[in-house]
C-alpha positions as CSV (number, residue, x, y, z in Angstrom):
1,M,-31.2,31.0,-9.9
2,K,-32.0,31.7,-13.4
3,K,-28.8,33.9,-13.8
4,I,-26.8,30.9,-12.5
5,Q,-28.5,28.5,-15.0
6,S,-27.9,30.9,-17.8
7,I,-24.4,31.1,-17.1
8,I,-24.0,27.4,-17.0
9,S,-25.9,27.0,-20.3
10,L,-23.6,29.4,-21.9
11,F,-20.5,27.7,-20.7
12,L,-22.2,24.4,-22.1
13,L,-22.9,25.9,-25.3
14,A,-19.3,27.2,-25.8
15,F,-17.8,23.9,-24.7
16,L,-20.2,21.9,-27.2
17,I,-19.3,24.1,-30.1
18,G,-15.6,23.6,-29.6
19,C,-16.2,19.8,-29.3
20,S,-18.9,19.5,-32.1
21,S,-16.4,17.4,-34.0
22,D,-15.9,15.0,-31.1
23,D,-18.8,12.9,-29.8
24,T,-16.7,11.4,-27.2
25,S,-16.0,14.8,-25.8
26,L,-19.8,15.7,-26.1
27,D,-20.8,12.6,-24.2
28,S,-18.1,13.0,-21.3
29,V,-19.9,16.4,-20.7
30,T,-23.5,15.2,-20.8
31,N,-22.7,12.1,-19.0
32,A,-20.5,13.7,-16.4
33,P,-21.2,12.4,-12.9
34,A,-22.3,14.6,-10.0
35,P,-19.8,16.2,-7.8
36,S,-17.9,14.1,-5.3
37,N,-15.6,14.0,-2.3
38,L,-17.1,17.4,-0.9
39,S,-15.7,18.9,2.3
40,A,-14.5,22.2,3.5
41,L,-11.8,23.7,5.7
42,F,-12.9,26.3,8.2
43,T,-10.5,28.7,9.7
44,I,-11.3,31.6,12.1
45,T,-9.7,34.8,13.1
46,Q,-8.4,34.7,16.7
47,D,-9.8,38.3,17.6
48,N,-13.3,37.7,18.9
49,S,-14.6,39.1,15.7
50,G,-16.3,35.9,14.7
51,R,-14.7,36.1,11.1
52,V,-14.6,32.6,9.7
53,T,-13.0,31.8,6.2
54,I,-14.6,28.9,4.4
55,A,-12.7,26.9,1.7
56,P,-14.9,24.4,-0.1
57,R,-13.2,21.2,-1.6
58,G,-14.5,18.6,-4.1
59,E,-14.1,17.0,-7.4
60,G,-15.9,17.1,-10.7
61,L,-17.5,20.5,-10.4
62,V,-17.6,24.0,-11.6
63,K,-18.6,26.1,-8.7
64,Y,-19.9,25.9,-5.1
65,D,-23.0,27.5,-3.3
66,V,-22.2,28.0,0.5
67,Y,-25.0,28.2,2.8
68,F,-23.8,29.8,5.9
69,G,-26.2,28.2,8.3
70,D,-27.2,31.2,10.3
71,A,-29.8,34.0,9.6
72,T,-28.2,34.7,6.0
73,A,-30.9,33.4,3.4
74,E,-29.0,33.8,0.3
75,P,-25.8,31.5,-0.5
76,A,-22.4,32.8,-1.6
77,E,-21.1,31.7,-4.9
78,V,-17.6,30.4,-4.7
79,A,-15.3,29.7,-7.7
80,V,-13.4,26.5,-7.7
81,G,-10.0,26.9,-5.7
82,R,-11.5,30.2,-3.8
83,T,-12.7,30.8,-0.4
84,V,-15.4,33.1,1.2
85,E,-15.4,34.9,4.6
86,H,-18.4,35.3,6.7
87,I,-19.1,37.0,10.2
88,Y,-20.8,34.6,12.7
89,A,-22.0,35.1,16.2
90,E,-21.0,32.5,19.0
91,G,-22.7,29.4,18.4
92,Q,-23.0,26.2,16.5
93,Y,-23.9,26.1,12.7
94,D,-24.6,23.8,9.9
95,V,-22.8,24.9,6.9
96,K,-24.1,23.6,3.5
97,I,-22.0,23.3,0.6
98,V,-23.8,22.6,-2.8
99,A,-21.4,21.9,-5.6
100,T,-22.6,22.0,-9.3
101,A,-21.0,19.9,-12.2
102,I,-20.6,21.1,-15.7
103,N,-23.9,19.5,-16.8
104,G,-26.0,21.1,-14.0
105,L,-25.9,18.0,-11.7
106,T,-25.5,18.7,-8.0
107,S,-24.2,17.2,-4.7
108,E,-24.3,18.8,-1.1
109,V,-22.7,18.1,2.2
110,V,-23.5,19.7,5.7
111,L,-20.7,20.3,7.9
112,P,-21.0,21.5,11.5
113,L,-19.2,24.5,12.6
114,T,-18.5,25.8,16.3
115,V,-17.9,29.5,16.7
116,A,-16.6,30.2,20.2
117,F,-14.4,32.9,21.7
118,R,-13.2,30.6,24.8
119,A,-10.3,28.4,24.5
120,P,-11.1,24.9,23.1
121,E,-11.5,22.3,25.8
122,N,-11.0,18.5,26.1
123,L,-8.6,18.3,23.4
124,A,-7.9,14.8,22.3
125,V,-5.2,13.8,19.8
126,T,-4.7,10.5,18.3
127,I,-1.4,9.6,16.7
128,S,-1.4,6.3,15.0
129,P,1.4,4.4,13.1
130,V,0.8,3.2,9.4
131,V,0.8,-0.5,9.2
132,G,3.4,-1.7,6.9
133,D,5.4,1.8,7.0
134,S,7.4,2.3,10.1
135,F,8.4,5.9,9.0
136,S,4.6,7.4,8.6
137,I,2.0,8.3,11.2
138,N,-1.6,9.4,11.0
139,V,-2.9,12.4,13.3
140,T,-6.6,13.1,14.2
141,A,-8.2,15.3,16.8
142,S,-11.3,16.5,18.6
143,A,-12.2,19.2,21.0
144,D,-15.1,21.1,22.4
145,F,-15.4,24.6,21.1
146,E,-12.9,24.2,18.5
147,T,-13.2,25.4,14.9
148,F,-10.1,23.9,13.4
149,F,-6.7,22.4,14.3
150,E,-3.3,22.9,13.0
151,V,-0.4,20.2,13.3
152,T,3.5,20.3,13.0
153,F,5.5,17.1,13.2
154,G,8.7,18.4,14.6
155,E,11.0,17.3,11.6
156,D,11.4,20.7,10.1
157,P,11.5,23.9,12.1
158,A,10.4,25.9,9.0
159,Q,7.4,23.6,8.4
160,E,4.1,25.4,7.8
161,P,1.4,24.1,10.1
162,I,-1.1,22.0,8.4
163,P,-4.9,22.7,9.1
164,F,-7.2,20.0,9.5
165,M,-11.0,19.5,10.6
166,Q,-12.4,17.3,13.3
167,G,-13.8,14.3,11.9
168,G,-12.1,14.8,8.4
169,T,-9.3,12.7,6.7
170,P,-6.5,12.0,9.2
171,V,-3.4,14.1,8.3
172,A,-0.6,11.8,7.3
173,H,3.1,12.4,7.6
174,T,6.3,10.3,6.5
175,Y,9.6,11.0,8.1
176,A,12.8,11.0,6.3
177,N,14.8,9.4,9.2
178,T,14.7,7.6,12.5
179,G,14.6,9.6,15.5
180,T,12.4,11.3,18.3
181,Y,10.2,14.1,17.0
182,V,7.7,16.3,18.8
183,V,4.2,16.5,17.2
184,T,2.2,19.6,18.0
185,V,-1.5,20.0,17.6
186,V,-3.2,23.5,18.3
187,A,-6.9,23.7,18.6
188,Y,-8.3,27.0,17.6
189,S,-11.7,28.6,18.4
190,G,-12.8,32.2,17.5
191,G,-11.0,33.8,20.5
192,A,-7.3,34.7,21.0
193,A,-6.8,31.6,23.4
194,T,-5.6,28.3,21.9
195,T,-5.2,24.8,23.2
196,T,-2.0,22.8,22.6
197,Y,-1.1,19.3,22.7
198,T,2.4,18.0,22.2
199,Q,3.6,14.3,21.9
200,N,7.0,12.7,21.5
201,V,6.7,10.3,18.6
202,V,9.6,7.8,18.2
203,I,10.4,6.6,14.6
204,S,12.5,3.4,14.7
205,N,12.9,0.9,12.0
206,P,13.3,-2.4,14.0
207,I,15.0,-5.6,12.6
208,L,12.1,-8.2,12.4
209,M,11.1,-11.0,10.3
210,P,10.8,-11.1,7.4
211,L,14.4,-10.2,6.5
212,T,14.7,-9.1,3.1
213,F,17.7,-6.8,3.1
214,E,16.2,-4.2,1.0
215,N,15.5,-1.3,3.5
216,A,18.3,1.2,3.2
217,A,17.4,2.6,6.7
218,L,18.0,-0.7,8.5
219,N,21.3,-1.8,9.9
220,Y,21.5,-5.4,9.1
221,S,24.5,-6.4,11.5
222,F,26.0,-9.8,11.3
223,S,27.6,-11.3,14.1
224,D,30.2,-14.0,12.5
225,F,32.0,-16.7,14.2
226,G,34.3,-19.6,13.1
227,N,36.2,-17.5,10.6
228,V,33.3,-16.7,8.2
229,S,32.6,-13.3,6.7
230,T,29.0,-12.0,6.2
231,S,27.7,-8.6,4.6
232,K,24.9,-7.2,2.8
233,V,25.7,-7.1,-1.0
234,N,24.1,-6.5,-4.2
235,N,22.4,-9.7,-5.7
236,P,24.9,-11.3,-7.9
237,D,22.3,-13.3,-9.8
238,I,19.2,-11.5,-10.3
239,S,17.3,-14.5,-11.7
240,G,14.6,-17.2,-11.3
241,I,12.9,-16.9,-7.8
242,N,15.2,-13.9,-6.5
243,L,14.8,-10.6,-8.3
244,S,15.8,-8.6,-5.1
245,S,18.5,-6.0,-5.3
246,K,20.1,-6.7,-2.1
247,V,21.0,-10.2,-0.5
248,G,23.3,-11.4,2.4
249,R,26.4,-12.9,1.4
250,L,28.5,-15.5,3.8
251,V,32.0,-16.3,2.8
252,K,33.3,-19.5,4.4
253,N,37.0,-18.4,4.4
254,N,39.7,-21.1,3.8
255,G,40.2,-23.1,7.1
256,A,37.2,-21.7,8.7
257,E,35.6,-23.9,11.4
258,T,33.1,-26.8,10.3
259,W,30.6,-24.9,12.5
260,G,31.5,-21.5,11.1
261,G,28.3,-19.2,10.7
262,T,26.6,-15.8,11.5
263,I,24.2,-14.6,13.9
264,M,21.3,-12.0,13.1
265,V,19.5,-10.5,16.1
266,L,16.0,-9.4,15.7
267,D,14.5,-6.6,17.9
268,S,11.4,-8.6,18.8
269,P,11.1,-12.4,19.2
270,I,9.8,-14.7,16.2
271,D,6.0,-14.9,16.4
272,F,5.1,-18.5,15.8
273,S,1.5,-18.1,17.0
274,T,0.2,-19.0,13.5
275,L,3.0,-20.3,11.4
276,N,5.8,-22.6,12.5
277,K,8.0,-22.9,9.5
278,I,10.7,-20.6,8.0
279,R,11.5,-20.5,4.3
280,I,14.8,-19.0,3.0
281,K,16.1,-18.4,-0.5
282,V,19.6,-19.5,-0.8
283,W,22.4,-19.7,-3.4
284,S,25.2,-22.1,-3.2
285,P,28.0,-23.1,-5.6
286,Q,27.4,-26.7,-4.9
287,I,24.7,-29.3,-4.4
288,G,24.6,-31.4,-1.2
289,A,25.8,-28.5,1.1
290,V,24.0,-28.7,4.5
291,V,22.5,-25.3,5.6
292,K,21.7,-25.4,9.3
293,L,19.2,-22.9,10.5
294,K,19.3,-22.4,14.4
295,L,17.1,-20.2,16.6
296,E,18.3,-19.1,19.9
297,N,17.0,-17.1,22.8
298,L,18.3,-13.4,23.2
299,T,20.1,-14.0,26.6
300,D,20.3,-17.7,27.0
301,A,22.1,-19.5,23.9
302,G,21.0,-22.7,25.8
303,I,17.4,-22.2,24.9
304,N,17.5,-23.1,21.1
305,A,16.0,-25.1,18.2
306,E,17.7,-26.0,15.0
307,V,16.9,-27.7,11.6
308,D,19.2,-28.8,8.7
309,Q,18.3,-28.7,5.0
310,T,20.4,-29.6,2.2
311,T,20.9,-27.7,-1.1
312,T,19.7,-29.6,-4.3
313,V,20.6,-26.8,-6.8
314,A,24.0,-25.4,-7.7
315,N,24.7,-22.0,-8.8
316,A,21.2,-20.7,-8.8
317,W,18.5,-19.6,-6.1
318,Q,16.4,-22.1,-4.6
319,Y,13.9,-22.2,-1.5
320,L,14.8,-24.2,1.6
321,T,12.0,-24.7,4.3
322,Y,12.5,-25.4,8.0
323,D,9.9,-27.1,10.0
324,F,10.0,-26.1,13.7
325,S,6.8,-27.4,14.5
326,G,8.7,-29.9,16.8
327,A,10.5,-27.2,18.8
328,N,9.3,-25.7,22.0
329,L,7.6,-22.7,20.5
330,S,6.5,-21.3,23.9
331,Q,10.2,-20.0,24.3
332,S,11.3,-16.8,22.9
333,Y,13.7,-16.9,20.0
334,S,15.2,-13.6,18.8
335,K,18.5,-14.9,17.2
336,V,18.6,-16.3,13.6
337,V,21.8,-18.3,13.2
338,L,23.0,-19.5,9.9
339,F,25.5,-22.2,8.9
340,F,26.6,-23.0,5.3
341,D,28.2,-26.2,4.4
342,F,27.8,-27.2,8.0
343,G,30.3,-30.0,9.1
344,N,33.1,-29.2,6.4
345,P,35.9,-26.6,6.9
346,G,35.9,-23.6,4.8
347,N,37.4,-23.7,1.2
348,G,36.8,-20.0,0.4
349,A,33.3,-20.7,-1.0
350,T,30.7,-18.0,-1.1
351,Y,27.2,-18.5,-0.2
352,Y,24.0,-16.1,-0.5
353,F,20.8,-16.0,1.3
354,D,17.7,-13.7,1.3
355,D,14.0,-13.2,2.1
356,I,13.7,-15.2,5.5
357,Y,10.0,-15.7,6.1
358,L,7.6,-17.4,8.1
359,T,5.4,-19.8,6.2
360,N,3.0,-22.6,6.4
361,G,5.0,-24.6,4.2
362,D,2.7,-24.8,1.1
363,E,4.7,-24.3,-2.4
364,P,5.4,-20.6,-2.6
365,K,3.0,-18.5,-4.8
366,T,5.5,-15.8,-6.0
367,L,5.6,-13.8,-9.3
368,P,5.7,-14.9,-12.0
369,L,2.3,-16.7,-11.7
370,T,1.9,-19.2,-14.4
371,F,-0.5,-21.6,-13.3
372,E,1.5,-24.5,-14.4
373,S,2.2,-26.0,-11.1
374,T,0.3,-29.0,-10.2
375,T,0.6,-28.4,-6.3
376,I,0.4,-24.8,-5.7
377,N,-3.0,-24.0,-4.2
378,Y,-3.7,-20.5,-6.0
379,G,-6.7,-19.8,-3.6
380,F,-8.6,-17.3,-5.6
381,G,-10.3,-14.8,-3.5
382,D,-13.5,-14.0,-5.4
383,F,-15.9,-11.0,-4.7
384,G,-18.7,-9.1,-6.2
385,G,-20.2,-12.1,-7.9
386,A,-17.2,-13.1,-10.1
387,F,-15.8,-16.5,-10.0
388,A,-12.1,-17.5,-10.7
389,S,-10.3,-20.8,-11.3
390,K,-7.5,-22.4,-13.0
391,I,-8.3,-24.2,-16.4
392,A,-6.7,-25.6,-19.6
393,N,-5.8,-22.8,-21.8
394,P,-8.8,-22.3,-24.2
395,D,-6.9,-20.5,-27.0
396,A,-3.2,-21.7,-27.0
397,T,-2.3,-19.4,-29.9
398,G,-0.3,-16.2,-30.4
399,I,1.7,-15.1,-27.4
400,N,0.2,-17.7,-25.0
401,T,0.6,-21.4,-25.8
402,T,1.1,-22.6,-22.2
403,A,-1.2,-25.5,-21.0
404,N,-2.9,-23.7,-18.0
405,V,-4.5,-20.2,-17.5
406,A,-6.8,-18.5,-14.9
407,R,-10.4,-17.8,-16.0
408,V,-12.6,-15.1,-14.2
409,V,-16.5,-15.3,-15.1
410,K,-18.1,-12.0,-14.3
411,N,-21.6,-13.5,-13.7
412,A,-24.6,-11.9,-14.9
413,G,-25.5,-9.0,-12.4
414,S,-22.3,-9.2,-10.6
415,E,-21.1,-5.9,-9.2
416,V,-19.2,-3.2,-11.1
417,W,-16.1,-3.9,-8.9
418,A,-16.4,-7.7,-9.0
419,G,-13.1,-9.4,-9.4
420,T,-10.6,-12.0,-7.9
421,A,-7.5,-11.9,-5.5
422,I,-4.5,-14.0,-5.1
423,T,-2.4,-13.5,-1.9
424,L,1.1,-14.3,-2.6
425,T,3.5,-16.1,-0.2
426,E,5.7,-13.0,0.4
427,P,5.3,-9.3,-0.9
428,I,6.3,-8.2,-4.2
429,D,9.9,-7.2,-4.4
430,F,9.9,-3.9,-6.5
431,S,13.6,-3.1,-5.7
432,V,14.8,-3.9,-9.3
433,Y,11.7,-4.3,-11.5
434,H,8.9,-1.7,-11.5
435,K,6.4,-2.9,-13.8
436,I,4.2,-5.9,-13.8
437,K,2.9,-7.6,-17.2
438,I,0.0,-9.8,-17.6
439,K,-1.3,-11.7,-20.4
440,V,-5.0,-11.3,-20.8
441,W,-7.7,-12.6,-23.2
442,S,-11.0,-10.7,-23.3
443,P,-14.2,-11.4,-25.5
444,Q,-14.0,-7.6,-26.4
445,A,-11.5,-4.6,-26.9
446,G,-11.8,-1.4,-25.1
447,I,-12.7,-2.8,-21.7
448,P,-10.6,-1.6,-18.4
449,V,-8.7,-4.2,-16.6
450,L,-7.6,-2.8,-13.2
451,L,-4.8,-4.3,-11.3
452,K,-4.6,-3.5,-7.6
453,L,-1.9,-4.4,-5.1
454,E,-2.5,-4.5,-1.5
455,N,-0.9,-4.9,1.8
456,S,-2.4,-8.2,3.1
457,A,-2.4,-7.1,6.8
458,N,-4.0,-3.6,5.8
459,T,-5.8,-3.5,2.4
460,G,-6.0,0.3,3.1
461,I,-2.3,0.3,1.9
462,N,-2.7,-0.3,-1.8
463,R,-1.9,1.1,-5.1
464,E,-4.0,0.5,-8.4
465,I,-3.6,1.0,-12.2
466,S,-6.0,0.6,-14.9
467,V,-5.1,-0.4,-18.7
468,T,-7.4,-1.0,-21.4
469,T,-7.6,-4.1,-23.6
470,T,-7.0,-3.5,-27.5
471,V,-7.7,-7.0,-28.7
472,A,-10.8,-8.9,-28.7
473,N,-10.9,-12.9,-28.7
474,G,-7.0,-13.0,-28.5
475,W,-4.2,-12.8,-26.2
476,E,-2.6,-9.6,-25.6
477,E,-0.1,-8.4,-22.9
478,L,-0.8,-5.6,-20.5
479,T,1.8,-3.5,-18.8
480,Y,1.2,-1.9,-15.5
481,D,3.9,0.8,-14.6
482,F,4.4,0.9,-10.6
483,T,7.5,3.2,-10.8
484,G,7.8,5.1,-7.7
485,I,5.9,2.5,-5.5
486,N,6.9,2.4,-1.8
487,N,8.7,-1.2,-1.6
488,N,8.3,-1.0,2.1
489,N,4.5,-1.1,2.0
490,A,4.8,-4.9,1.4
491,Y,2.2,-5.4,-1.4
492,Q,1.1,-9.0,-1.2
493,N,-2.4,-9.2,-2.6
494,V,-2.7,-9.3,-6.4
495,V,-6.3,-8.1,-7.1
496,L,-7.8,-8.1,-10.8
497,F,-11.1,-6.6,-12.0
498,F,-12.1,-7.1,-15.6
499,D,-14.5,-4.5,-17.3
500,F,-14.0,-2.5,-14.2
501,G,-17.0,-0.1,-13.6
502,T,-19.6,-2.3,-15.6
503,N,-21.9,-4.9,-14.2
504,G,-21.4,-8.5,-15.1
505,T,-22.8,-10.0,-18.3
506,G,-21.7,-13.7,-17.8
507,A,-18.7,-13.0,-20.0
508,S,-15.4,-15.0,-19.3
509,Y,-11.9,-13.4,-19.2
510,Y,-8.6,-15.1,-18.9
511,F,-5.2,-14.1,-17.5
512,D,-1.7,-15.6,-17.4
513,D,1.9,-15.0,-16.8
514,V,1.8,-12.3,-14.2
515,K,5.4,-11.1,-13.9
516,L,7.8,-8.4,-12.9
517,S,9.4,-6.5,-15.7
518,N,11.1,-3.5,-16.7
């Protein structure tokens, strides 16, 4: 042990000499946290020899000590990224992994290891879809007498099997295309015999509400009638409330019937169990055009409900909201039927529509968030001891002279992760713009402001970015670059953490104008 400590001390000394002119680097060493996220992968040779390869894993460390859990007294020292082999007799063992950080702090984890020369038994495999991503699955497995598993996903015949452990992190896979694939999981023990499980996985991409027209893998088919022509096109007016890349276009040709329109068939009926209104973004060349929305049963057109709305804006996007609370919602509605300028014959005009969503009818909360509306309920979801509210701008100077902003008070003693969340009416559309800008006001410079985006139905689907303030007691604009984000994950929760990583002191922070940008 003295030898190991000497090695670490020499390493620290050399590092400190190299960083003697940089107090920040020195602090980062002496204040480094203990190692984290420790685990290990066990693989065993299938020859009844009991030879197990142990691959430790972790973060923030310089070495591992592996205690084998059998009669071997001394641990094996393993460098980062390396493995160690050990011969076991049949049995069950607790393998302890001790990881050491650069400053000598240690962390440890104890992992169970089964060494058996009989084939694994009672193999159970769970294949779960990923909420919000119809192309991805997670795989876990358990078995008796197993040491480890391997999985292949049936998409690429040349794919190398992916090893994983029972009880570890699920193995995730994202398919490139729809289709039926054979997922194969093999359980290994220490003997030559293995146990195999296969399951067909169907990757489909159904047409469901909401209809956004952004998913390139979906076939947004339109059944037109009455001499209209409908198609999916590039958004001709990326502005205002609609920054989407793709939209639906309906041309009511010259002489088209007064009742000409289009039908979109959903793969599952509309779920009215919690919401009974539908909101649509529409673009019309004239004010006063009746836009009829009709819902029909898949097989019986006589079972239907319809609501009319009238455009109030010309040559720009607007929301139209259709209240179906008076309809017989115990019926099944799978057809969405749209009529533009209903009641008038076609004159060649072009109309656009997008983002067909179920809603409760409240005024939409969408980006940009400006806090200027007198009717929107922003519904701050506070946690960890923080408190958020809409207030008058306390410092209407510089880049932010608007009347209202949001304030977050990180109360004294609040959690390091205290913050607030706003759930938008619809997911953020990253099809055109990939960055988010926020105006913030902080009493000090140099604090991290973490922005986290979450899927509202499954907060485990999320992306987060931290940006540091550079201005004290003044407004500045922070930019969060989400280039490469999966737009199909439907990020709808906007979560903000001020001075992330530090307990609250009672300080107040402000934010405003949360918007998409490039």
